[in-house]
Biopython code that builds the backbone (N, CA, C, O; Angstrom):
import numpy as np
from Bio.PDB.StructureBuilder import StructureBuilder

atoms = [
    (1, "MET", "N", (-34.027, 6.953, 44.188)),
    (1, "MET", "CA", (-34.849, 7.422, 43.239)),
    (1, "MET", "C", (-33.561, 8.903, 42.593)),
    (1, "MET", "O", (-33.138, 9.208, 41.478)),
    (2, "ILE", "N", (-33.399, 9.314, 43.632)),
    (2, "ILE", "CA", (-32.024, 10.586, 43.245)),
    (2, "ILE", "C", (-30.827, 9.940, 42.406)),
    (2, "ILE", "O", (-30.544, 10.350, 41.280)),
    (3, "VAL", "N", (-30.092, 8.815, 43.092)),
    (3, "VAL", "CA", (-29.554, 8.009, 42.246)),
    (3, "VAL", "C", (-29.974, 7.756, 40.704)),
    (3, "VAL", "O", (-29.304, 7.979, 39.696)),
    (4, "GLY", "N", (-31.201, 7.257, 40.810)),
    (4, "GLY", "CA", (-32.117, 6.870, 39.255)),
    (4, "GLY", "C", (-31.824, 8.370, 38.425)),
    (4, "GLY", "O", (-31.407, 8.434, 37.268)),
    (5, "ARG", "N", (-32.116, 9.440, 39.223)),
    (5, "ARG", "CA", (-32.345, 10.813, 38.179)),
    (5, "ARG", "C", (-31.196, 11.594, 38.055)),
    (5, "ARG", "O", (-31.016, 12.502, 37.243)),
    (6, "LEU", "N", (-30.131, 11.025, 39.246)),
    (6, "LEU", "CA", (-28.517, 11.500, 38.419)),
    (6, "LEU", "C", (-27.868, 10.728, 37.369)),
    (6, "LEU", "O", (-27.109, 11.054, 36.455)),
    (7, "SER", "N", (-28.475, 9.381, 37.822)),
    (7, "SER", "CA", (-27.676, 8.703, 36.159)),
    (7, "SER", "C", (-28.335, 8.853, 35.050)),
    (7, "SER", "O", (-27.464, 8.790, 34.182)),
    (8, "ARG", "N", (-29.380, 9.020, 34.525)),
    (8, "ARG", "CA", (-30.188, 9.890, 33.520)),
    (8, "ARG", "C", (-29.832, 10.833, 33.008)),
    (8, "ARG", "O", (-29.635, 10.946, 31.799)),
    (9, "VAL", "N", (-29.630, 11.996, 34.153)),
    (9, "VAL", "CA", (-28.873, 13.382, 33.663)),
    (9, "VAL", "C", (-27.602, 13.222, 32.957)),
    (9, "VAL", "O", (-27.354, 13.752, 31.874)),
    (10, "ILE", "N", (-26.630, 12.299, 33.764)),
    (10, "ILE", "CA", (-25.567, 11.736, 33.355)),
    (10, "ILE", "C", (-25.445, 11.094, 32.017)),
    (10, "ILE", "O", (-24.543, 11.326, 31.212)),
    (11, "ALA", "N", (-26.282, 10.392, 31.877)),
    (11, "ALA", "CA", (-26.391, 9.636, 30.655)),
    (11, "ALA", "C", (-26.758, 10.606, 29.525)),
    (11, "ALA", "O", (-26.245, 10.411, 28.423)),
    (12, "ALA", "N", (-27.504, 11.514, 29.680)),
    (12, "ALA", "CA", (-28.446, 12.527, 28.440)),
    (12, "ALA", "C", (-26.920, 13.349, 28.420)),
    (12, "ALA", "O", (-26.649, 13.745, 27.286)),
    (13, "LEU", "N", (-25.920, 13.663, 29.414)),
    (13, "LEU", "CA", (-25.036, 14.716, 29.044)),
    (13, "LEU", "C", (-23.869, 14.225, 28.233)),
    (13, "LEU", "O", (-23.232, 14.921, 27.443)),
    (14, "LEU", "N", (-23.605, 12.681, 28.566)),
    (14, "LEU", "CA", (-22.409, 12.112, 27.871)),
    (14, "LEU", "C", (-23.049, 12.139, 26.594)),
    (14, "LEU", "O", (-22.347, 12.683, 25.741)),
    (15, "ILE", "N", (-24.649, 11.544, 26.004)),
    (15, "ILE", "CA", (-25.207, 11.457, 24.701)),
    (15, "ILE", "C", (-25.095, 12.513, 24.298)),
    (15, "ILE", "O", (-24.442, 12.492, 23.255)),
    (16, "GLY", "N", (-25.574, 14.032, 24.744)),
    (16, "GLY", "CA", (-25.091, 15.487, 24.270)),
    (16, "GLY", "C", (-23.654, 15.474, 23.836)),
    (16, "GLY", "O", (-23.389, 15.660, 22.648)),
    (17, "LEU", "N", (-22.647, 15.254, 24.783)),
    (17, "LEU", "CA", (-20.970, 15.392, 24.397)),
    (17, "LEU", "C", (-21.021, 14.588, 23.045)),
    (17, "LEU", "O", (-20.766, 14.999, 21.913)),
    (18, "ALA", "N", (-21.400, 13.387, 23.438)),
    (18, "ALA", "CA", (-20.987, 12.522, 22.049)),
    (18, "ALA", "C", (-21.561, 13.051, 20.662)),
    (18, "ALA", "O", (-20.881, 12.976, 19.639)),
    (19, "GLY", "N", (-22.885, 13.607, 20.674)),
    (19, "GLY", "CA", (-23.263, 14.362, 19.429)),
    (19, "GLY", "C", (-22.581, 15.565, 18.961)),
    (19, "GLY", "O", (-22.366, 15.733, 17.761)),
    (20, "VAL", "N", (-22.156, 16.591, 20.042)),
    (20, "VAL", "CA", (-21.101, 17.297, 19.701)),
    (20, "VAL", "C", (-19.802, 16.906, 19.308)),
    (20, "VAL", "O", (-19.237, 17.654, 18.510)),
    (21, "ALA", "N", (-19.181, 15.853, 19.713)),
    (21, "ALA", "CA", (-18.055, 15.521, 19.097)),
    (21, "ALA", "C", (-18.165, 14.941, 17.710)),
    (21, "ALA", "O", (-17.469, 15.364, 16.787)),
    (22, "GLY", "N", (-19.103, 13.905, 17.560)),
    (22, "GLY", "CA", (-19.663, 13.822, 16.126)),
    (22, "GLY", "C", (-19.687, 14.564, 14.883)),
    (22, "GLY", "O", (-19.309, 14.274, 13.748)),
    (23, "MET", "N", (-20.354, 15.839, 15.499)),
    (23, "MET", "CA", (-20.421, 16.680, 14.186)),
    (23, "MET", "C", (-19.007, 17.626, 14.247)),
    (23, "MET", "O", (-18.897, 18.496, 13.384)),
    (24, "ALA", "N", (-18.036, 17.486, 15.150)),
    (24, "ALA", "CA", (-16.349, 18.325, 14.505)),
    (24, "ALA", "C", (-16.124, 18.111, 13.074)),
    (24, "ALA", "O", (-15.996, 18.974, 12.205)),
    (25, "PRO", "N", (-16.086, 16.425, 12.915)),
    (25, "PRO", "CA", (-15.518, 16.164, 11.798)),
    (25, "PRO", "C", (-16.577, 16.933, 10.547)),
    (25, "PRO", "O", (-16.192, 17.620, 9.600)),
    (26, "ALA", "N", (-17.691, 16.643, 10.825)),
    (26, "ALA", "CA", (-18.536, 17.637, 9.418)),
    (26, "ALA", "C", (-18.476, 18.641, 9.407)),
    (26, "ALA", "O", (-18.699, 19.106, 8.289)),
    (27, "GLN", "N", (-18.202, 19.550, 10.366)),
    (27, "GLN", "CA", (-17.803, 21.037, 10.258)),
    (27, "GLN", "C", (-16.648, 21.382, 9.352)),
    (27, "GLN", "O", (-16.613, 22.291, 8.522)),
    (28, "ALA", "N", (-15.636, 20.438, 9.674)),
    (28, "ALA", "CA", (-14.253, 20.484, 8.856)),
    (28, "ALA", "C", (-14.166, 20.290, 7.393)),
    (28, "ALA", "O", (-13.524, 20.827, 6.491)),
    (29, "ASP", "N", (-15.100, 19.260, 7.479)),
    (29, "ASP", "CA", (-15.555, 18.872, 6.117)),
    (29, "ASP", "C", (-15.956, 19.870, 5.234)),
    (29, "ASP", "O", (-15.288, 19.946, 4.203)),
    (30, "GLU", "N", (-17.062, 20.816, 5.400)),
    (30, "GLU", "CA", (-17.644, 21.852, 5.017)),
    (30, "GLU", "C", (-16.682, 23.116, 4.595)),
    (30, "GLU", "O", (-16.929, 23.992, 3.767)),
    (31, "LEU", "N", (-15.506, 22.949, 5.416)),
    (31, "LEU", "CA", (-14.707, 23.890, 4.391)),
    (31, "LEU", "C", (-13.866, 23.967, 3.325)),
    (31, "LEU", "O", (-13.031, 23.087, 3.121)),
    (32, "PRO", "N", (-14.001, 25.005, 2.556)),
    (32, "PRO", "CA", (-13.288, 25.104, 0.794)),
    (32, "PRO", "C", (-11.698, 24.366, 1.427)),
    (32, "PRO", "O", (-10.942, 24.703, 2.338)),
    (33, "THR", "N", (-11.680, 23.147, 0.359)),
    (33, "THR", "CA", (-10.280, 22.205, 0.519)),
    (33, "THR", "C", (-9.555, 22.608, -0.760)),
    (33, "THR", "O", (-10.132, 22.972, -1.784)),
    (34, "PHE", "N", (-8.292, 22.514, -0.611)),
    (34, "PHE", "CA", (-7.539, 22.611, -1.658)),
    (34, "PHE", "C", (-6.627, 21.587, -1.577)),
    (34, "PHE", "O", (-6.409, 21.159, -0.444)),
    (35, "THR", "N", (-5.965, 21.026, -2.615)),
    (35, "THR", "CA", (-4.693, 19.867, -2.417)),
    (35, "THR", "C", (-3.547, 20.931, -2.829)),
    (35, "THR", "O", (-3.618, 22.014, -3.410)),
    (36, "LEU", "N", (-2.336, 20.107, -2.234)),
    (36, "LEU", "CA", (-1.206, 20.512, -2.281)),
    (36, "LEU", "C", (-0.322, 19.186, -2.225)),
    (36, "LEU", "O", (-0.196, 18.593, -1.154)),
    (37, "ARG", "N", (0.146, 18.834, -3.121)),
    (37, "ARG", "CA", (1.073, 17.639, -3.620)),
    (37, "ARG", "C", (2.437, 17.658, -3.398)),
    (37, "ARG", "O", (2.988, 18.628, -3.918)),
    (38, "PHE", "N", (3.107, 16.956, -2.839)),
    (38, "PHE", "CA", (4.834, 17.256, -2.639)),
    (38, "PHE", "C", (5.252, 15.864, -3.661)),
    (38, "PHE", "O", (5.081, 14.657, -3.487)),
    (39, "LYS", "N", (5.844, 16.619, -4.740)),
    (39, "LYS", "CA", (5.813, 15.376, -6.036)),
    (39, "LYS", "C", (7.276, 14.273, -5.739)),
    (39, "LYS", "O", (8.086, 14.747, -4.943)),
    (40, "PRO", "N", (7.506, 13.358, -6.127)),
    (40, "PRO", "CA", (8.557, 12.842, -6.560)),
    (40, "PRO", "C", (9.886, 13.196, -6.671)),
    (40, "PRO", "O", (10.914, 12.799, -6.123)),
    (41, "ASP", "N", (9.565, 14.255, -7.726)),
    (41, "ASP", "CA", (10.979, 15.054, -8.390)),
    (41, "ASP", "C", (11.097, 16.472, -7.455)),
    (41, "ASP", "O", (11.388, 17.555, -7.964)),
    (42, "GLY", "N", (10.853, 16.307, -6.159)),
    (42, "GLY", "CA", (11.174, 17.403, -5.388)),
    (42, "GLY", "C", (10.547, 18.802, -5.569)),
    (42, "GLY", "O", (11.102, 19.837, -5.198)),
    (43, "THR", "N", (9.111, 18.730, -6.286)),
    (43, "THR", "CA", (8.562, 20.156, -6.270)),
    (43, "THR", "C", (6.988, 20.293, -5.609)),
    (43, "THR", "O", (6.398, 19.232, -5.401)),
    (44, "PHE", "N", (6.359, 21.459, -5.304)),
    (44, "PHE", "CA", (5.343, 20.847, -5.277)),
    (44, "PHE", "C", (4.319, 21.385, -6.372)),
    (44, "PHE", "O", (4.598, 22.295, -7.152)),
    (45, "GLU", "N", (2.687, 20.484, -6.324)),
    (45, "GLU", "CA", (1.991, 21.089, -6.917)),
    (45, "GLU", "C", (0.697, 21.327, -6.796)),
    (45, "GLU", "O", (0.115, 20.397, -6.239)),
    (46, "PRO", "N", (-0.150, 22.436, -7.179)),
    (46, "PRO", "CA", (0.969, 23.465, -7.547)),
    (46, "PRO", "C", (1.826, 24.072, -6.740)),
    (46, "PRO", "O", (1.989, 23.919, -5.530)),
    (47, "ALA", "N", (2.594, 25.070, -7.811)),
    (47, "ALA", "CA", (3.523, 25.483, -6.812)),
    (47, "ALA", "C", (2.948, 27.176, -6.388)),
    (47, "ALA", "O", (3.526, 27.810, -5.505)),
    (48, "THR", "N", (2.000, 27.634, -6.996)),
    (48, "THR", "CA", (1.064, 28.468, -6.372)),
    (48, "THR", "C", (-0.371, 28.141, -6.095)),
    (48, "THR", "O", (-1.098, 27.630, -6.947)),
    (49, "LEU", "N", (-0.651, 28.362, -5.222)),
    (49, "LEU", "CA", (-1.859, 27.989, -4.619)),
    (49, "LEU", "C", (-2.689, 29.069, -4.500)),
    (49, "LEU", "O", (-2.191, 29.954, -3.805)),
    (50, "GLU", "N", (-3.811, 29.320, -4.943)),
    (50, "GLU", "CA", (-5.158, 30.658, -4.893)),
    (50, "GLU", "C", (-5.992, 30.131, -4.067)),
    (50, "GLU", "O", (-6.699, 29.151, -4.301)),
    (51, "VAL", "N", (-5.940, 30.865, -2.891)),
    (51, "VAL", "CA", (-7.486, 30.485, -2.265)),
    (51, "VAL", "C", (-8.246, 31.946, -1.655)),
    (51, "VAL", "O", (-7.721, 33.023, -1.377)),
    (52, "PRO", "N", (-9.079, 31.697, -1.607)),
    (52, "PRO", "CA", (-10.059, 32.570, -0.959)),
    (52, "PRO", "C", (-9.860, 33.292, 0.110)),
    (52, "PRO", "O", (-10.072, 32.501, 1.029)),
    (53, "ALA", "N", (-9.505, 34.590, 0.689)),
    (53, "ALA", "CA", (-9.661, 34.915, 1.986)),
    (53, "ALA", "C", (-10.846, 34.023, 3.128)),
    (53, "ALA", "O", (-11.950, 33.608, 2.777)),
    (54, "GLY", "N", (-10.417, 33.930, 4.127)),
    (54, "GLY", "CA", (-11.172, 33.233, 5.420)),
    (54, "GLY", "C", (-10.978, 32.038, 5.639)),
    (54, "GLY", "O", (-9.811, 31.762, 5.362)),
    (55, "ARG", "N", (-11.585, 31.109, 6.030)),
    (55, "ARG", "CA", (-10.781, 29.739, 6.729)),
    (55, "ARG", "C", (-10.937, 28.835, 5.603)),
    (55, "ARG", "O", (-11.943, 28.855, 4.894)),
    (56, "PHE", "N", (-9.798, 27.908, 5.394)),
    (56, "PHE", "CA", (-9.828, 26.960, 4.568)),
    (56, "PHE", "C", (-9.319, 25.880, 4.719)),
    (56, "PHE", "O", (-8.708, 25.850, 5.787)),
    (57, "LYS", "N", (-9.268, 24.972, 4.176)),
    (57, "LYS", "CA", (-8.389, 23.676, 4.515)),
    (57, "LYS", "C", (-7.422, 23.168, 3.529)),
    (57, "LYS", "O", (-7.816, 23.267, 2.367)),
    (58, "ILE", "N", (-6.097, 22.578, 3.719)),
    (58, "ILE", "CA", (-5.214, 22.754, 2.674)),
    (58, "ILE", "C", (-4.821, 20.952, 2.985)),
    (58, "ILE", "O", (-4.303, 20.371, 3.939)),
    (59, "GLU", "N", (-5.323, 20.529, 1.765)),
    (59, "GLU", "CA", (-5.019, 18.500, 2.176)),
    (59, "GLU", "C", (-3.537, 18.455, 1.487)),
    (59, "GLU", "O", (-3.310, 18.689, 0.299)),
    (60, "LEU", "N", (-2.710, 18.154, 2.348)),
    (60, "LEU", "CA", (-1.022, 18.010, 1.883)),
    (60, "LEU", "C", (-0.912, 16.514, 2.051)),
    (60, "LEU", "O", (-1.085, 15.878, 3.091)),
    (61, "ILE", "N", (-0.440, 15.833, 0.263)),
    (61, "ILE", "CA", (-0.131, 14.457, 0.014)),
    (61, "ILE", "C", (1.134, 14.581, -0.195)),
    (61, "ILE", "O", (1.582, 15.513, -0.863)),
    (62, "ASN", "N", (1.948, 13.576, 0.397)),
    (62, "ASN", "CA", (3.355, 13.298, -0.162)),
    (62, "ASN", "C", (3.578, 12.471, -0.759)),
    (62, "ASN", "O", (4.152, 11.543, -0.189)),
    (63, "GLU", "N", (3.292, 12.340, -2.083)),
    (63, "GLU", "CA", (3.638, 11.401, -3.055)),
    (63, "GLU", "C", (5.347, 10.842, -3.263)),
    (63, "GLU", "O", (5.781, 9.983, -4.030)),
    (64, "SER", "N", (5.988, 11.605, -2.373)),
    (64, "SER", "CA", (7.570, 11.130, -2.293)),
    (64, "SER", "C", (7.753, 10.392, -1.434)),
    (64, "SER", "O", (7.058, 10.245, -0.428)),
    (65, "ASN", "N", (9.240, 9.533, -1.889)),
    (65, "ASN", "CA", (9.361, 8.479, -0.752)),
    (65, "ASN", "C", (10.773, 8.916, 0.171)),
    (65, "ASN", "O", (11.821, 8.282, 0.292)),
    (66, "GLU", "N", (10.290, 10.544, 0.898)),
    (66, "GLU", "CA", (10.776, 10.745, 1.577)),
    (66, "GLU", "C", (10.032, 11.520, 2.668)),
    (66, "GLU", "O", (8.971, 12.011, 2.282)),
    (67, "PRO", "N", (10.323, 11.712, 3.804)),
    (67, "PRO", "CA", (9.403, 12.445, 4.490)),
    (67, "PRO", "C", (9.950, 13.912, 4.012)),
    (67, "PRO", "O", (11.112, 14.092, 3.648)),
    (68, "VAL", "N", (8.960, 14.930, 4.064)),
    (68, "VAL", "CA", (8.725, 16.145, 3.643)),
    (68, "VAL", "C", (7.958, 17.350, 4.894)),
    (68, "VAL", "O", (7.020, 16.989, 5.604)),
    (69, "GLU", "N", (8.320, 18.207, 4.940)),
    (69, "GLU", "CA", (7.310, 19.309, 6.231)),
    (69, "GLU", "C", (7.337, 20.360, 5.532)),
    (69, "GLU", "O", (8.254, 21.105, 5.186)),
    (70, "PHE", "N", (5.404, 20.345, 5.217)),
    (70, "PHE", "CA", (5.136, 22.037, 4.732)),
    (70, "PHE", "C", (5.303, 22.580, 6.029)),
    (70, "PHE", "O", (5.039, 22.173, 7.160)),
    (71, "GLU", "N", (5.857, 23.702, 5.521)),
    (71, "GLU", "CA", (5.860, 24.912, 6.512)),
    (71, "GLU", "C", (5.836, 26.491, 5.775)),
    (71, "GLU", "O", (6.482, 26.897, 4.809)),
    (72, "SER", "N", (4.756, 27.247, 6.692)),
    (72, "SER", "CA", (5.100, 28.379, 6.517)),
    (72, "SER", "C", (4.989, 29.500, 7.396)),
    (72, "SER", "O", (4.027, 29.639, 8.151)),
    (73, "ILE", "N", (6.258, 30.569, 7.297)),
    (73, "ILE", "CA", (6.272, 31.277, 8.772)),
    (73, "ILE", "C", (5.430, 32.502, 8.688)),
    (73, "ILE", "O", (4.918, 32.869, 9.745)),
    (74, "PRO", "N", (5.240, 33.074, 7.805)),
    (74, "PRO", "CA", (4.017, 33.999, 8.021)),
    (74, "PRO", "C", (2.739, 33.675, 8.716)),
    (74, "PRO", "O", (2.141, 34.247, 9.627)),
    (75, "LEU", "N", (2.430, 32.344, 7.870)),
    (75, "LEU", "CA", (0.890, 31.570, 8.453)),
    (75, "LEU", "C", (1.057, 30.974, 9.722)),
    (75, "LEU", "O", (0.000, 30.699, 10.289)),
    (76, "ARG", "N", (2.293, 30.652, 10.427)),
    (76, "ARG", "CA", (2.499, 29.951, 11.575)),
    (76, "ARG", "C", (1.888, 28.559, 11.438)),
    (76, "ARG", "O", (0.916, 28.133, 12.062)),
    (77, "LYS", "N", (2.608, 27.927, 10.530)),
    (77, "LYS", "CA", (1.757, 26.349, 10.211)),
    (77, "LYS", "C", (2.855, 25.579, 9.681)),
    (77, "LYS", "O", (3.624, 26.071, 8.855)),
    (78, "GLU", "N", (2.996, 24.161, 10.196)),
    (78, "GLU", "CA", (3.775, 23.912, 9.907)),
    (78, "GLU", "C", (3.178, 21.737, 10.355)),
    (78, "GLU", "O", (2.471, 21.267, 11.246)),
    (79, "LYS", "N", (3.766, 21.239, 9.464)),
    (79, "LYS", "CA", (3.213, 19.558, 9.065)),
    (79, "LYS", "C", (4.144, 18.727, 8.478)),
    (79, "LYS", "O", (4.447, 18.882, 7.295)),
    (80, "VAL", "N", (4.702, 17.747, 9.253)),
    (80, "VAL", "CA", (5.389, 16.844, 8.631)),
    (80, "VAL", "C", (4.556, 15.569, 7.986)),
    (80, "VAL", "O", (3.413, 15.250, 8.312)),
    (81, "LEU", "N", (5.256, 15.013, 7.149)),
    (81, "LEU", "CA", (4.648, 13.617, 6.428)),
    (81, "LEU", "C", (5.171, 12.691, 6.004)),
    (81, "LEU", "O", (5.417, 12.663, 4.798)),
    (82, "GLY", "N", (5.481, 11.743, 6.736)),
    (82, "GLY", "CA", (6.248, 10.649, 5.962)),
    (82, "GLY", "C", (5.437, 10.408, 4.606)),
    (82, "GLY", "O", (4.302, 10.755, 4.277)),
    (83, "PRO", "N", (6.825, 9.402, 3.675)),
    (83, "PRO", "CA", (6.398, 8.830, 2.563)),
    (83, "PRO", "C", (5.267, 8.254, 2.278)),
    (83, "PRO", "O", (4.912, 7.311, 2.985)),
    (84, "GLY", "N", (4.386, 8.718, 1.100)),
    (84, "GLY", "CA", (3.284, 8.557, 0.985)),
    (84, "GLY", "C", (2.175, 9.130, 2.169)),
    (84, "GLY", "O", (1.106, 8.544, 2.001)),
    (85, "VAL", "N", (2.136, 9.708, 2.853)),
    (85, "VAL", "CA", (1.518, 10.026, 4.135)),
    (85, "VAL", "C", (0.483, 11.325, 3.236)),
    (85, "VAL", "O", (0.905, 11.847, 2.205)),
    (86, "LYS", "N", (-0.861, 11.680, 3.841)),
    (86, "LYS", "CA", (-1.637, 12.187, 3.377)),
    (86, "LYS", "C", (-2.235, 13.127, 4.863)),
    (86, "LYS", "O", (-2.605, 12.426, 5.804)),
    (87, "SER", "N", (-2.292, 14.256, 4.987)),
    (87, "SER", "CA", (-2.697, 15.124, 5.687)),
    (87, "SER", "C", (-3.260, 16.511, 5.717)),
    (87, "SER", "O", (-3.452, 16.933, 4.576)),
    (88, "PHE", "N", (-3.603, 17.400, 6.722)),
    (88, "PHE", "CA", (-4.254, 18.555, 5.930)),
    (88, "PHE", "C", (-3.970, 19.695, 7.295)),
    (88, "PHE", "O", (-3.756, 19.278, 8.433)),
    (89, "VAL", "N", (-4.007, 20.965, 6.993)),
    (89, "VAL", "CA", (-3.719, 21.937, 7.458)),
    (89, "VAL", "C", (-5.110, 22.999, 7.394)),
    (89, "VAL", "O", (-5.544, 23.162, 6.254)),
    (90, "VAL", "N", (-5.779, 23.667, 8.411)),
    (90, "VAL", "CA", (-6.652, 24.436, 8.361)),
    (90, "VAL", "C", (-6.230, 25.942, 8.881)),
    (90, "VAL", "O", (-5.861, 26.284, 10.005)),
    (91, "ILE", "N", (-6.424, 26.792, 7.587)),
    (91, "ILE", "CA", (-5.849, 28.208, 7.738)),
    (91, "ILE", "C", (-7.243, 29.172, 7.883)),
    (91, "ILE", "O", (-8.393, 29.025, 7.470)),
    (92, "THR", "N", (-6.602, 30.177, 8.636)),
    (92, "THR", "CA", (-7.531, 31.340, 8.876)),
    (92, "THR", "C", (-6.762, 32.780, 8.622)),
    (92, "THR", "O", (-5.785, 33.219, 9.229)),
    (93, "ILE", "N", (-7.489, 33.365, 7.563)),
    (93, "ILE", "CA", (-6.635, 34.726, 7.092)),
    (93, "ILE", "C", (-7.258, 35.043, 6.574)),
    (93, "ILE", "O", (-7.785, 34.352, 5.703)),
    (94, "SER", "N", (-7.645, 36.566, 6.853)),
    (94, "SER", "CA", (-8.250, 37.362, 6.068)),
    (94, "SER", "C", (-7.806, 38.356, 5.438)),
    (94, "SER", "O", (-8.514, 39.195, 4.880)),
    (95, "ARG", "N", (-6.495, 38.347, 5.474)),
    (95, "ARG", "CA", (-5.907, 39.627, 4.621)),
    (95, "ARG", "C", (-5.074, 39.038, 3.412)),
    (95, "ARG", "O", (-4.060, 38.343, 3.471)),
    (96, "PRO", "N", (-5.825, 39.537, 2.192)),
    (96, "PRO", "CA", (-5.086, 38.968, 0.958)),
    (96, "PRO", "C", (-3.683, 39.449, 0.782)),
    (96, "PRO", "O", (-3.146, 40.462, 1.231)),
    (97, "GLY", "N", (-3.251, 38.581, 0.094)),
    (97, "GLY", "CA", (-1.857, 39.007, -0.213)),
    (97, "GLY", "C", (-0.988, 37.302, -0.469)),
    (97, "GLY", "O", (-1.435, 36.161, -0.587)),
    (98, "GLU", "N", (0.304, 37.831, -0.469)),
    (98, "GLU", "CA", (1.187, 35.999, -0.992)),
    (98, "GLU", "C", (1.909, 35.384, 0.294)),
    (98, "GLU", "O", (2.655, 35.951, 1.092)),
    (99, "TYR", "N", (1.588, 34.417, 0.272)),
    (99, "TYR", "CA", (2.347, 34.092, 1.858)),
    (99, "TYR", "C", (2.751, 32.485, 1.128)),
    (99, "TYR", "O", (2.108, 31.524, 0.705)),
    (100, "PRO", "N", (4.795, 33.015, 1.333)),
    (100, "PRO", "CA", (5.683, 31.958, 1.403)),
    (100, "PRO", "C", (5.109, 30.482, 1.941)),
    (100, "PRO", "O", (4.281, 30.181, 2.801)),
    (101, "PHE", "N", (5.797, 29.839, 1.186)),
    (101, "PHE", "CA", (5.579, 27.749, 2.099)),
    (101, "PHE", "C", (7.062, 27.209, 1.530)),
    (101, "PHE", "O", (7.719, 27.411, 0.508)),
    (102, "PHE", "N", (7.167, 26.707, 2.295)),
    (102, "PHE", "CA", (8.280, 25.531, 1.764)),
    (102, "PHE", "C", (8.630, 24.409, 2.570)),
    (102, "PHE", "O", (8.346, 24.320, 3.765)),
    (103, "ASP", "N", (9.278, 23.512, 1.880)),
    (103, "ASP", "CA", (9.720, 21.980, 2.301)),
    (103, "ASP", "C", (10.803, 22.070, 3.541)),
    (103, "ASP", "O", (11.963, 22.025, 3.132)),
    (104, "ASP", "N", (10.666, 22.189, 4.966)),
    (104, "ASP", "CA", (11.811, 22.349, 5.746)),
    (104, "ASP", "C", (12.671, 21.214, 5.769)),
    (104, "ASP", "O", (13.634, 21.327, 6.528)),
    (105, "PHE", "N", (12.562, 20.057, 5.078)),
    (105, "PHE", "CA", (13.675, 19.295, 5.009)),
    (105, "PHE", "C", (14.502, 19.154, 3.535)),
    (105, "PHE", "O", (15.430, 18.413, 3.211)),
    (106, "HIS", "N", (13.762, 20.180, 2.792)),
    (106, "HIS", "CA", (14.423, 20.562, 1.339)),
    (106, "HIS", "C", (14.303, 21.822, 1.144)),
    (106, "HIS", "O", (13.541, 22.216, 0.262)),
    (107, "GLN", "N", (14.914, 22.575, 1.803)),
    (107, "GLN", "CA", (14.779, 24.058, 1.492)),
    (107, "GLN", "C", (14.765, 24.434, 0.095)),
    (107, "GLN", "O", (14.099, 25.425, -0.205)),
    (108, "SER", "N", (15.143, 24.057, -0.450)),
    (108, "SER", "CA", (15.107, 24.805, -2.029)),
    (108, "SER", "C", (13.663, 24.538, -2.850)),
    (108, "SER", "O", (13.445, 24.871, -4.015)),
    (109, "VAL", "N", (12.780, 23.884, -1.986)),
    (109, "VAL", "CA", (11.762, 23.816, -2.328)),
    (109, "VAL", "C", (10.622, 24.402, -1.873)),
    (109, "VAL", "O", (9.999, 23.972, -0.902)),
    (110, "LYS", "N", (10.220, 25.619, -2.687)),
    (110, "LYS", "CA", (9.020, 27.247, -2.170)),
    (110, "LYS", "C", (7.970, 26.677, -3.198)),
    (110, "LYS", "O", (7.892, 25.820, -4.078)),
    (111, "GLY", "N", (7.151, 27.715, -2.537)),
    (111, "GLY", "CA", (5.459, 27.545, -3.056)),
    (111, "GLY", "C", (5.274, 28.717, -2.360)),
    (111, "GLY", "O", (5.811, 29.130, -1.332)),
    (112, "THR", "N", (3.921, 29.475, -3.507)),
    (112, "THR", "CA", (3.378, 30.430, -2.746)),
    (112, "THR", "C", (2.005, 30.198, -2.513)),
    (112, "THR", "O", (1.434, 29.695, -3.480)),
    (113, "LEU", "N", (1.133, 30.464, -1.283)),
    (113, "LEU", "CA", (-0.144, 30.651, -0.970)),
    (113, "LEU", "C", (-0.625, 32.072, -1.550)),
    (113, "LEU", "O", (-0.168, 33.029, -0.926)),
    (114, "VAL", "N", (-1.383, 32.350, -2.528)),
    (114, "VAL", "CA", (-2.095, 33.685, -3.173)),
    (114, "VAL", "C", (-3.463, 33.455, -2.071)),
    (114, "VAL", "O", (-4.301, 32.558, -2.168)),
    (115, "VAL", "N", (-3.427, 34.206, -1.340)),
    (115, "VAL", "CA", (-5.002, 34.499, -0.769)),
    (115, "VAL", "C", (-5.772, 35.876, -1.456)),
    (115, "VAL", "O", (-5.327, 37.020, -1.360)),
    (116, "LYS", "N", (-6.776, 35.567, -2.025)),
    (116, "LYS", "CA", (-7.728, 36.435, -3.034)),
    (116, "LYS", "C", (-8.568, 37.321, -2.065)),
    (116, "LYS", "O", (-8.529, 36.849, -0.930)),
    (117, "PRO", "N", (-9.306, 38.444, -2.153)),
    (117, "PRO", "CA", (-10.349, 38.882, -1.298)),
    (117, "PRO", "C", (-11.616, 38.105, -1.787)),
    (117, "PRO", "O", (-11.911, 37.731, -2.922)),
    (118, "LYS", "N", (-12.284, 37.972, -0.588)),
    (118, "LYS", "CA", (-13.744, 37.806, -0.891)),
    (118, "LYS", "C", (-14.369, 38.390, -1.503)),
    (118, "LYS", "O", (-14.583, 39.595, -1.371)),
    (119, "GLU", "N", (-14.897, 37.521, -2.484)),
    (119, "GLU", "CA", (-15.981, 38.052, -3.533)),
    (119, "GLU", "C", (-17.218, 38.271, -2.905)),
    (119, "GLU", "O", (-18.177, 38.682, -3.557)),
]
sb = StructureBuilder()
sb.init_structure("model")
sb.init_model(0)
sb.init_chain("A")
sb.init_seg("    ")
for serial, (resi, resn, name, xyz) in enumerate(atoms, 1):
    if name == "N":
        sb.init_residue(resn, " ", resi, " ")
    sb.init_atom(name, np.array(xyz, "f"), 0.0, 1.0, " ", f" {name:<3s}", serial, name[0])
structure = sb.get_structure()
């Protein structure tokens, strides 16, 4: 009898944990999302990306035939993408301002993240 109850409790906990784990991607999808492309000509598109202060997601798309690395020292973010790969970074920043980023594999390729005050 105790074993039966224990099994039901464990099963309920596992179902609850699976539900919580299933909710995590939905929460990430609700973030404001902005796209940054690594172009084959060695540029970012857009070179200046404007976002509101707070938490947001930047979808990174490498359209080039070479690996690239999104890196921002002030934002403490970096992400390597192989040729044709798509990924993302989530950033939380409350202070408006301009934050540089670059392709660490091609350091002459630079861009700016402009964080605007929340309205």
